[in-house]
C-alpha positions in Angstrom: -64.3 8.0 -119.3 -67.3 6.5 -117.6 -66.8 3.4 -119.6 -63.0 2.7 -118.7 -62.4 -0.8 -117.7 -58.5 0.7 -117.1 -59.2 2.9 -114.6 -62.2 2.4 -112.6 -62.5 3.9 -109.9 -62.4 7.0 -112.2 -64.6 5.4 -114.1 -67.3 6.0 -111.0 -66.4 8.9 -110.7 -67.4 10.2 -113.6 -70.4 8.3 -113.7 -71.4 10.6 -110.3 -71.5 13.5 -112.1 -73.4 12.4 -115.3 -76.1 11.6 -113.1 -76.2 15.3 -112.3 -75.0 17.0 -115.4 -77.4 18.9 -117.5 -76.8 20.6 -120.8 -74.8 22.4 -121.9 -73.1 23.4 -119.0 -73.4 21.5 -115.1 -71.5 23.2 -112.3 -70.9 20.6 -109.4 -68.9 21.2 -106.0 -67.5 17.3 -106.0 -66.3 15.4 -102.6 -62.7 13.6 -103.3 -64.0 10.0 -104.0 -66.9 11.9 -106.3 -69.4 11.5 -105.0 -71.6 15.4 -105.8 -72.8 17.4 -103.2 -74.2 20.3 -105.5 -74.8 21.6 -108.6 -76.3 23.7 -110.8 -77.6 24.1 -114.4 -75.8 27.2 -116.1 -79.1 27.8 -117.9 -80.7 28.5 -114.0 -78.0 30.7 -113.1 -77.2 33.0 -115.7 -81.8 33.6 -114.8 -80.8 33.7 -111.4 -79.0 36.0 -111.9 -80.3 38.2 -114.0 -82.8 38.7 -111.5 -82.7 41.2 -110.1 -83.0 41.4 -105.5 -85.5 43.3 -105.4 -87.8 41.3 -107.7 -90.0 38.1 -105.8 -88.7 34.8 -105.8 -85.2 35.3 -105.8 -83.2 32.4 -105.0 -80.2 34.2 -104.5 -79.0 37.4 -101.8 -77.5 39.8 -104.4 -76.1 40.8 -101.0 -72.1 40.6 -99.7 -70.5 43.5 -101.0 -69.7 42.1 -104.6 -71.3 44.7 -107.7 -71.2 42.1 -110.0 -74.8 39.8 -109.7 -73.1 36.4 -111.0 -70.3 36.7 -109.0 -72.4 36.4 -105.7 -74.8 34.2 -106.8 -71.1 32.1 -107.9 -69.9 32.5 -104.8 -73.1 32.1 -102.9 -73.6 28.8 -104.4 -69.8 27.8 -103.3 -71.4 28.8 -99.8 -73.7 25.6 -99.7 -72.3 23.9 -101.7 -69.4 23.6 -98.7 -72.2 24.2 -96.6 -74.1 20.9 -97.4 -70.4 18.8 -98.0 -70.3 19.6 -94.4 -72.6 17.1 -93.3 -71.0 14.2 -95.4 -67.0 14.7 -93.7 -69.0 15.4 -90.1 -70.3 11.0 -91.1 
C-alpha cells in the first residue's frame, strides 16, 4: 500500500502507520488524515495487563468498574488517544 502509485493519498496514510508500527501488533488511534495520535505495541499492552494494579510502576489503572484488566487498560488507551486527538483538532 505504501508504494501504491495509483492512490497516493492511501499510500501516504499507509506510510504514516508504518512509521509507528512495531512487530507483531500495534494498536493505533489515528486521525482521518492518517496522523497517528496514540499507539501501543501489543506485547507492551499484554505486559501491562499482566501486572497487578498494586504493583509499583503499573502504567495503567485498573479502576473503572471492569473486572478484566485488559478491558480496563484498552479503554484507558482509547481515552488517552481521544485526549491526544483533541490537541490536533483544536488547531
